[in-house]
N, C-alpha and C positions, 0 to 999 in steps of 0.2 A: 251533497249538492242536488237539488231537484229543479227541473225545468218543466214548464208546461207550454206546449206550443201547438197551435193549429186546431182545426175543428175536431180532430180525433182525440183531443185531450191527452196527448202523449205526456206521460210522466216518466222521468228518467233519473236514475241515480248514477253518480260517477265514482270511479275508484281508479287505482293505478295497477297496471300489470307488472310483471317481474322486471320489465325494461323501463318502468317509470312512465309509460304512456297512459294518458287518461283513457279509461274504458267506460263507455256509456251504455248502461243497461236499459232494456225495455221493461218497464214495470207494468205488469198486468193489473187490470181492475175487474172485480167480480161483475159478471153480467155484461161486460163490454167486449166487443171483438178486439183482438190484438193486432190492429192495423191503424196507421195514422197517415194522413195526407196533409202536406203543407204546400201551399201555392203562393208564390210571391213574384214581385217585379223588381228588377234592379238588384243592387248589392245591398241587401237589407241585413244590417249587422246583427240584429237581434235574432236572426234565424239560426237554428242549431248548427247549420253547416259552417257558420263563421266562428265556431269554437277554435281554440288552438289545436295543434296536432292531437288527434284522438282516434280511437277505434270504437266500433260498435260491437255489441254481442248479438245483434240482429241483422237482418238483411236490408239493404237500401236499393231502391230503384229511383234513379235521378233522370229527369227528362227535361230537355230544353225545348220549349214551345216556339220561342223566337229569340233572335239576338245571339250573343256569344257569351260563353262562360268558361271557367277553367277550374280544374281541381288538381291537387297534387296528391297522388296515391302511391303509397309505398316508395316514395322518393322519385316518382316519375310524374312529369307534368302532362296533363291531358287537356288539350283545347277542345271545347265542345261548341257546336253550332246548332242551329235550328234543326230539329228532327233527330238529334242524337239522344240515345238512351244509354245510361251508364249504370252498370250494376256493381255493387260492392259486397263482397263476402265478409262475414264476421271476422274480426281480428285484424282486418286490413287497416293500416294507419293512413288517415286522411289529414292533409294539411291544407285547409281552404286558402284560396288565393285572393286575399282582400284586394280590391281595386282592379281586379281582372274580370269582373262581371259587368257587362255593359249596362248603362242606365236603362236602356230599353229592353233588356233581356227579361223574358218571362219564363219561369222555371217551375217544376213540380218535383216533389220528393215523396216517395212512399216508404214508410218504415214498417217492418213487421218481422216477428220471429218466425222460424220455420214452422212451428206448430200451429200458426195461424192458418196455414194452408192445409196441413194434414195433422190434426191433433193426435192421431194414432201412430204417427211416424215413430220409428225406432230412435236411435241416437241421431240427432239432427245432422251433424256434419257428415257422418258416415252414410246417411241415407240419401244425400243429394245426388250421388252419382247415378242412382236408378230412378229418382223421382222426376217425372217428366216436366213438372212445373218449376222445380228448384235447380235442376242441373245447369241452367245458364249461369248461375252464380259461381260455379266452379271455373268456367272459362277454359282457356288453353294453357293454364299454368296453375300453380297451387294457390288458390284463393285470389287475393288481390282484386283489381278492378278490371272491367272490360267494357269497351265502348262498342255499341251497335247502332246502326243507322236505320231509322224508320223511313221507308219510301214516302214520297209526298202524298201518294194516293191513299196511304194508310193512316195519315196523321189525324184526320178527322175522327176516325174510330178510336184512336188512342186518347184524344182529348175528351171524347164522349165518355169513355170508361173512367178517366181520371175525374172529370167533373161530377159524374154520377156517384162515384165512390166518395168524393168529398161531401156531396150533398147528403148522402145517406148517413155519413158519420156526424154531420152537423145537425141534421134534422131529427134523427133518432125516432123516426116514426115506427109504427108496428112492423115487425119483421125486418128492421134495418140491419141487424147483425147478419142475418142470412144473406141479405142483398149485398152487404159490403163484402162478404167473403166471395160471393159470386162474381162481383166486379173485379176483385183482386185476382181470382182465378182466370178470368177472361184476359186481363192484362198480361198475366204470366204466360198464357197460351200464345198470345201475340208475340211476346218476347221470345218464347221458345222457337217460334217459326223463323224469327230473325236469326236465331242461333244456329239453325240448321246449316247455314252456309259458312260457319266459322270453323275452320279445322282445328284439331288439337286433341290432346288426351285429357279427359275429365276425371281421371282416376284419383281417388282419395289416397293420401299417403298411407302406406301399410301400417305404420305405427298407430296413427289415429284410428284407423279402422279396427285394429286389434284392441285398443283401449276401449273404444265405444262398444265393441262386442262384449267385453268383460262387464262393463257398466250395465249394459242392457240385460245381460243374463243374470246379474247378481245384485242389482240395486235394491231388491227387496230383502237382502240379507244385511247383517251388520258389517258391511265391507269397508275396508280402509285403503289408504294409499299404498301401504305395504302389500296388501292382498293383490291389488292391480299390478303393481310393479313385479311381483313374483310371477303373476300369470303371463306377463309379456316378456319376462326374462331380462329385466333391467333393474338397476338400483333405484331406490326412491329418489335420490338426488338427480340422476340422469333423466328419469321420467318426468319429474317436476319441471326441470329446465326445458325439455323438449316440448311438452304440452303447453307450458306457459308461453314459450316463444311463438308457437304456431297458432294458438287459439286465444291467448290473453287471459286464460282461466287456469285454475289449478284442477287437478284430478278430483279433489274433494268437491269443488264447486260443480263439476260436471255430474258427480254422483247426486249431489243435492238437487241440481236442476232436473235430473231425471225423476227423482223421487217426488219433487213438487209437481211435475207435470202429471204423473200418475195420480197424485193426491187430488189435483184439481178435477181430473176425470172421474175419480171415485166419488168425490163430493157432489159432482153435477149429475152423475148417472146412476148412483146407487143410494140406498138408505143405510149403509154401514155407519156405525157410530164413529165418532172421531177417534176413539181408542182403536177400533178395528181397522180404520183407515191407516192409522199410524203403523200398526203391525204389518199391514199389507205392503207398505212402502219402505220397510226396513228400520223402523224406529221401535225400540223396545219400550220406551216410556212415552205415553201420550203427552205429558207435560212438555217434554223436550221437543216433540213434533210440533206442538202448538206454538212454541216460541220460535222455532225455525220457520214455520209457515207465516207467522205474523211478521217476522223480519223480512221475508221475501215479498209479501203481498200487502202489508200494512193493516191487515185484519186477521181475525182468528179464522180457523177452518169453518166453524159454525156460522160466522157472519158471512163468509164467502158463499157458503151453500145457500143461505137465506137470500142474499142479494141476487144470486144467479137464478133463483126460482121466483 
């Protein structure tokens, strides 16, 4: 299933996690920033947030400009009013509340994977606790959603960043990718300042941190689920269940995600051949790497490099 929405040309593929919940992936495109803004008025059913119960593999920042709206997140109803910013961590189950968004409500949503903010970040989930721009998405509980209120005197600045980000992504003028990332960073800075007054423990679960540390240290090797399970002292079945329930992904998918992220960096920043890139990210055979890269991005590594340059 693929959807296209908004000025940022968000393309997304859907799958099911171990619990049968629809998981929506952020599909990156060569040469384009990995951030999308959607702006709408009223209860617009074609908007992505009106899907049935689903989870994202990326981060979501939802903002109500005026009126009232409602979201059901991990089984809890969240009423939202003008000035409310709502952040959603990956893996969180969202059940949109149809008919509970006022006709005059005006809302914004920003979708982006963690590496849109910091391409050099280590394992995404494990790095949030220390990343100053991403830590608000942890909140005072394990993942889930969090509501923050923007003071009236700050809302004009919020709308300015949202509108400028939308315009950069729609207009695609020279330098727009850098400008879009800058506006996203400024939005997250403002979000983080709201987060200062919210108490709670933002620690990442020890098991997740341990798994991502193994993946980070060994993704360039021919590493398997069994290797990771042995490293963290669990059976493969226990590890698969725990990681699937918490993140909506398998361990192998996290290994592949890390490899693909490094492959994108090498293709953009170096002149390594495709075969050399494959070996650097843990694939013995270039042909298999090319197939995996095409499955993840819709183009070959060579086409990705050409489009990016």
